[in-house]
DRENDO-1510 file (C-alpha; in Angstrom, 1 decimal, always signed):
<recs>
REC; n; res; u; v; w
REC; 1; UNK; +17.8; +9.4; -0.4 .
REC; 2; UNK; +14.1; +9.1; -0.1 .
REC; 3; UNK; +11.1; +10.2; -2.1 .
REC; 4; UNK; +7.4; +10.4; -1.6 .
REC; 5; UNK; +4.3; +11.8; -3.3 .
REC; 6; UNK; +3.3; +13.6; -0.2 .
REC; 7; UNK; +5.0; +17.0; +0.4 .
REC; 8; UNK; +4.0; +16.9; +4.1 .
REC; 9; UNK; +5.7; +13.6; +4.7 .
REC; 10; UNK; +8.8; +14.8; +2.8 .
REC; 11; UNK; +8.8; +17.9; +5.0 .
REC; 12; UNK; +8.9; +15.7; +8.1 .
REC; 13; UNK; +12.0; +13.9; +6.7 .
REC; 14; UNK; +13.6; +17.3; +6.2 .
REC; 15; UNK; +12.9; +18.2; +9.8 .
REC; 16; UNK; +14.8; +15.0; +10.8 .
REC; 17; UNK; +17.7; +15.9; +8.6 .
REC; 18; UNK; +17.0; +13.1; +6.0 .
REC; 19; UNK; +17.4; +13.6; +2.3 .
REC; 20; UNK; +14.0; +13.4; +0.6 .
REC; 21; UNK; +12.1; +15.0; -2.2 .
REC; 22; UNK; +8.6; +14.9; -3.8 .
REC; 23; UNK; +8.1; +12.8; -6.9 .
REC; 24; UNK; +6.0; +10.2; -8.6 .
REC; 25; UNK; +7.0; +6.5; -8.5 .
REC; 26; UNK; +6.3; +6.3; -12.2 .
REC; 27; UNK; +8.9; +8.9; -13.0 .
REC; 28; UNK; +11.8; +9.3; -10.5 .
REC; 29; UNK; +14.2; +12.2; -11.3 .
REC; 30; UNK; +17.4; +10.2; -10.6 .
REC; 31; UNK; +20.0; +9.2; -13.2 .
REC; 32; UNK; +19.6; +5.6; -14.5 .
REC; 33; UNK; +22.0; +3.1; -13.0 .
REC; 34; UNK; +23.0; +5.3; -10.1 .
REC; 35; UNK; +21.7; +3.3; -7.1 .
REC; 36; UNK; +23.2; +0.3; -5.3 .
REC; 37; UNK; +19.8; -0.5; -3.8 .
REC; 38; UNK; +16.2; +0.6; -3.9 .
REC; 39; UNK; +13.3; +0.0; -1.5 .
REC; 40; UNK; +9.7; +0.2; -2.4 .
REC; 41; UNK; +7.4; -0.3; +0.7 .
REC; 42; UNK; +3.6; -0.2; +0.4 .
REC; 43; UNK; +3.7; +1.9; -2.8 .
REC; 44; UNK; +2.9; -0.3; -5.8 .
REC; 45; UNK; -0.4; -1.6; -4.4 .
REC; 46; UNK; -1.8; +1.9; -4.9 .
REC; 47; UNK; -1.6; +1.8; -8.7 .
REC; 48; UNK; -4.9; +0.8; -10.3 .
REC; 49; UNK; -3.8; -1.2; -13.4 .
REC; 50; UNK; -1.4; -4.1; -14.0 .
REC; 51; UNK; +0.4; -1.9; -16.6 .
REC; 52; UNK; +1.0; +0.9; -14.1 .
REC; 53; UNK; +2.2; -1.5; -11.4 .
REC; 54; UNK; +4.6; -3.1; -13.9 .
REC; 55; UNK; +5.8; +0.4; -15.0 .
REC; 56; UNK; +6.5; +1.2; -11.4 .
REC; 57; UNK; +8.7; -1.8; -11.0 .
REC; 58; UNK; +10.5; -1.1; -14.3 .
REC; 59; UNK; +11.2; +2.5; -13.1 .
REC; 60; UNK; +12.6; +1.1; -9.8 .
REC; 61; UNK; +14.9; -1.2; -11.8 .
REC; 62; UNK; +16.0; +1.6; -14.0 .
REC; 63; UNK; +17.6; +3.4; -11.0 .
REC; 64; UNK; +19.7; +0.4; -10.1 .
REC; 65; UNK; +23.3; -0.2; -11.3 .
REC; 66; UNK; +24.0; -3.7; -12.8 .
REC; 67; UNK; +24.2; -6.0; -9.8 .
REC; 68; UNK; +22.1; -3.7; -7.7 .
REC; 69; UNK; +19.2; -5.0; -5.7 .
REC; 70; UNK; +15.7; -3.9; -4.9 .
REC; 71; UNK; +13.2; -4.9; -2.1 .
REC; 72; UNK; +9.5; -4.6; -2.8 .
REC; 73; UNK; +6.6; -5.0; -0.3 .
REC; 74; UNK; +2.9; -5.0; -1.3 .
REC; 75; UNK; -0.2; -5.7; +0.7 .
REC; 76; UNK; -1.3; -9.4; +0.4 .
REC; 77; UNK; -4.8; -10.7; -0.4 .
REC; 78; UNK; -4.0; -13.6; +1.9 .
REC; 79; UNK; -4.1; -12.1; +5.4 .
REC; 80; UNK; -4.3; -15.6; +6.7 .
REC; 81; UNK; -1.4; -17.7; +5.4 .
REC; 82; UNK; -0.4; -21.3; +6.4 .
REC; 83; UNK; -3.0; -21.2; +9.1 .
REC; 84; UNK; -1.5; -18.1; +10.6 .
REC; 85; UNK; -3.3; -14.7; +10.8 .
REC; 86; UNK; -1.3; -11.6; +10.0 .
REC; 87; UNK; -0.6; -9.0; +12.5 .
REC; 88; UNK; -3.1; -6.8; +10.6 .
REC; 89; UNK; -5.9; -9.1; +11.5 .
REC; 90; UNK; -4.8; -9.7; +15.0 .
REC; 91; UNK; -3.8; -6.1; +15.9 .
REC; 92; UNK; -6.3; -4.1; +17.9 .
REC; 93; UNK; -7.1; -0.4; +17.5 .
REC; 94; UNK; -4.9; +1.6; +19.8 .
REC; 95; UNK; -1.7; -0.3; +19.2 .
REC; 96; UNK; +1.4; +1.9; +18.9 .
REC; 97; UNK; +3.8; -0.8; +17.7 .
REC; 98; UNK; +5.7; +1.0; +15.1 .
REC; 99; UNK; +7.2; -2.2; +13.7 .
REC; 100; UNK; +3.8; -3.6; +13.0 .
REC; 101; UNK; +2.7; -0.3; +11.4 .
REC; 102; UNK; +5.6; -0.6; +8.9 .
REC; 103; UNK; +5.3; -4.3; +8.2 .
REC; 104; UNK; +1.5; -4.2; +7.4 .
REC; 105; UNK; +1.1; -0.7; +6.0 .
REC; 106; UNK; -1.4; +0.1; +8.7 .
REC; 107; UNK; -0.6; +3.7; +8.4 .
REC; 108; UNK; -3.9; +3.5; +6.5 .
REC; 109; UNK; -5.8; +3.1; +9.7 .
REC; 110; UNK; -9.6; +3.3; +9.2 .
REC; 111; UNK; -12.7; +3.5; +11.4 .
REC; 112; UNK; -15.0; +0.7; +10.2 .
REC; 113; UNK; -18.2; +2.6; +10.9 .
REC; 114; UNK; -17.7; +4.9; +7.9 .
REC; 115; UNK; -19.0; +4.2; +4.5 .
REC; 116; UNK; -18.4; +6.2; +1.2 .
REC; 117; UNK; -20.8; +8.8; -0.1 .
REC; 118; UNK; -22.1; +8.8; -3.6 .
REC; 119; UNK; -19.6; +11.2; -5.1 .
REC; 120; UNK; -17.5; +10.2; -8.1 .
REC; 121; UNK; -14.4; +10.7; -6.1 .
REC; 122; UNK; -15.3; +7.6; -4.0 .
REC; 123; UNK; -16.0; +5.3; -6.9 .
REC; 124; UNK; -14.2; +3.6; -9.8 .
REC; 125; UNK; -15.0; +1.1; -12.5 .
REC; 126; UNK; -14.3; -2.1; -10.7 .
REC; 127; UNK; -14.9; -4.4; -13.7 .
REC; 128; UNK; -11.9; -3.0; -15.6 .
REC; 129; UNK; -9.7; -3.1; -12.5 .
REC; 130; UNK; -10.5; -6.7; -11.6 .
REC; 131; UNK; -9.8; -7.8; -15.2 .
REC; 132; UNK; -6.1; -6.9; -14.6 .
REC; 133; UNK; -5.7; -9.8; -12.2 .
REC; 134; UNK; -4.6; -12.9; -14.0 .
REC; 135; UNK; -4.3; -15.2; -10.9 .
REC; 136; UNK; -7.3; -17.5; -11.2 .
REC; 137; UNK; -6.5; -19.3; -7.9 .
REC; 138; UNK; -7.1; -16.2; -5.8 .
REC; 139; UNK; -10.1; -16.0; -3.5 .
REC; 140; UNK; -11.1; -12.6; -4.7 .
REC; 141; UNK; -14.8; -12.2; -5.3 .
REC; 142; UNK; -16.2; -10.2; -8.2 .
REC; 143; UNK; -17.8; -6.9; -7.4 .
REC; 144; UNK; -21.6; -7.0; -8.0 .
REC; 145; UNK; -22.0; -3.4; -9.1 .
REC; 146; UNK; -19.9; -0.7; -10.7 .
REC; 147; UNK; -18.4; +0.6; -7.4 .
REC; 148; UNK; -15.4; -0.5; -5.6 .
REC; 149; UNK; -16.0; -2.1; -2.2 .
REC; 150; UNK; -14.9; -0.3; +0.9 .
REC; 151; UNK; -12.8; -2.4; +3.2 .
REC; 152; UNK; -13.7; -3.0; +6.8 .
REC; 153; UNK; -10.7; -2.5; +9.1 .
REC; 154; UNK; -9.0; -5.6; +10.5 .
REC; 155; UNK; -10.9; -8.1; +8.4 .
REC; 156; UNK; -9.9; -10.4; +5.5 .
REC; 157; UNK; -10.1; -9.0; +2.0 .
REC; 158; UNK; -13.1; -9.9; -0.2 .
REC; 159; UNK; -11.8; -8.2; -3.3 .
REC; 160; UNK; -8.4; -7.5; -4.9 .
REC; 161; UNK; -9.4; -4.0; -5.8 .
REC; 162; UNK; -10.9; -1.9; -3.0 .
REC; 163; UNK; -11.0; +1.4; -1.1 .
REC; 164; UNK; -9.6; +1.8; +2.4 .
REC; 165; UNK; -11.1; +4.7; +4.4 .
REC; 166; UNK; -8.7; +7.4; +5.6 .
REC; 167; UNK; -9.6; +10.0; +8.2 .
REC; 168; UNK; -8.0; +13.4; +7.7 .
REC; 169; UNK; -6.1; +14.3; +10.8 .
REC; 170; UNK; -7.0; +17.6; +12.4 .
REC; 171; UNK; -4.5; +20.3; +11.5 .
REC; 172; UNK; -5.0; +22.4; +14.6 .
REC; 173; UNK; -3.9; +19.8; +17.1 .
REC; 174; UNK; -0.5; +18.7; +18.2 .
REC; 175; UNK; +1.0; +15.7; +16.5 .
REC; 176; UNK; +0.6; +13.4; +19.5 .
REC; 177; UNK; -3.1; +14.3; +19.8 .
REC; 178; UNK; -3.7; +13.6; +16.2 .
REC; 179; UNK; -2.2; +10.2; +16.3 .
REC; 180; UNK; -4.2; +9.2; +19.4 .
REC; 181; UNK; -7.4; +10.4; +17.8 .
REC; 182; UNK; -6.9; +8.4; +14.7 .
REC; 183; UNK; -6.5; +5.3; +16.8 .
REC; 184; UNK; -9.8; +5.7; +18.7 .
REC; 185; UNK; -12.3; +2.9; +18.3 .
REC; 186; UNK; -15.2; +3.4; +15.8 .
REC; 187; UNK; -18.2; +5.0; +17.3 .
REC; 188; UNK; -16.3; +6.7; +20.2 .
REC; 189; UNK; -16.9; +10.4; +20.9 .
REC; 190; UNK; -13.5; +11.3; +19.5 .
REC; 191; UNK; -14.0; +9.4; +16.2 .
REC; 192; UNK; -17.2; +11.4; +15.6 .
REC; 193; UNK; -15.2; +14.6; +15.8 .
REC; 194; UNK; -12.8; +13.6; +13.1 .
REC; 195; UNK; -12.7; +15.4; +9.7 .
REC; 196; UNK; -14.3; +13.9; +6.6 .
REC; 197; UNK; -13.3; +10.5; +5.3 .
REC; 198; UNK; -11.2; +10.0; +2.2 .
REC; 199; UNK; -10.8; +6.7; +0.4 .
REC; 200; UNK; -7.5; +5.3; -0.9 .
REC; 201; UNK; -7.4; +2.8; -3.7 .
REC; 202; UNK; -5.6; -0.5; -3.1 .
REC; 203; UNK; -4.9; -3.5; -5.3 .
REC; 204; UNK; -4.0; -6.3; -2.9 .
REC; 205; UNK; -1.7; -8.9; -4.4 .
REC; 206; UNK; -2.4; -12.7; -4.6 .
REC; 207; UNK; +0.4; -15.2; -4.1 .
REC; 208; UNK; +2.8; -15.2; -7.0 .
REC; 209; UNK; +1.4; -12.0; -8.6 .
REC; 210; UNK; +4.2; -9.7; -7.6 .
REC; 211; UNK; +6.9; -12.3; -8.4 .
REC; 212; UNK; +5.4; -12.9; -11.9 .
REC; 213; UNK; +5.4; -9.2; -12.6 .
REC; 214; UNK; +9.1; -8.9; -11.7 .
REC; 215; UNK; +10.0; -12.0; -13.7 .
REC; 216; UNK; +8.3; -10.5; -16.8 .
REC; 217; UNK; +11.2; -8.0; -17.0 .
REC; 218; UNK; +14.2; -9.3; -18.9 .
REC; 219; UNK; +16.7; -7.3; -17.0 .
REC; 220; UNK; +16.1; -8.7; -13.5 .
REC; 221; UNK; +16.6; -11.9; -11.6 .
REC; 222; UNK; +14.3; -12.6; -8.6 .
REC; 223; UNK; +16.6; -13.6; -5.7 .
REC; 224; UNK; +13.8; -14.3; -3.2 .
REC; 225; UNK; +10.0; -14.1; -3.0 .
REC; 226; UNK; +8.3; -14.5; +0.4 .
REC; 227; UNK; +5.3; -13.7; +2.6 .
REC; 228; UNK; +5.8; -11.4; +5.6 .
REC; 229; UNK; +3.0; -10.6; +8.0 .
REC; 230; UNK; +0.3; -9.9; +5.4 .
REC; 231; UNK; +2.6; -8.7; +2.7 .
REC; 232; UNK; +4.1; -10.3; -0.5 .
REC; 233; UNK; +7.7; -9.4; -0.8 .
REC; 234; UNK; +10.4; -9.7; -3.6 .
REC; 235; UNK; +14.1; -9.2; -3.6 .
REC; 236; UNK; +15.4; -8.7; -7.1 .
REC; 237; UNK; +18.7; -8.1; -8.8 .
REC; 238; UNK; +19.4; -6.1; -11.9 .
REC; 239; UNK; +21.3; -8.0; -14.5 .
</recs>
């Protein structure tokens, strides 16, 4: 059984005869202790405070039966780890490798020539968000002003809290055409015809941050914590 905040994505699941419903990761309408396993891929890094990220993990654990396990993936601050660049840094626009899209959350493909406007919808108070990070060894740089930085596609992160541009896909085109258009290089004729840019908030995790959040819960045991192609990952067990 799957769930997502997006009704359109859930509708696609229904078309493929999968069981899925719309809900919020902070409040999943499933009975406590009813799941053998839960998977959270590229979700928790969209919550803007440490408290909300922890609450999301706690809600995930609530669904598990005792002895049940959960797998969590979040985007990593360290896109270059042990002298190896992630697929996100190495991947070129136009790639259709679905496995890479899943492993690096590059469904948030952006065109790097776009910058945010001055509306309040594109901004947030970065000072409060950055104060949530307790990892002093991280390479994140403080934001100079009151606005969150906008990430440049296929580059290393300069801040733990940032906005990633997202181009609204044209609703009047076939699915295949929309996918190809989103993958066009910045500055191309096709990219100029895209709909307005929206910005999605991300908190990219430093090494040890996700594991520490999981270990702060008394009812779980961390079985494994590891790095996988630009993501920090944890497998935990409910006690």
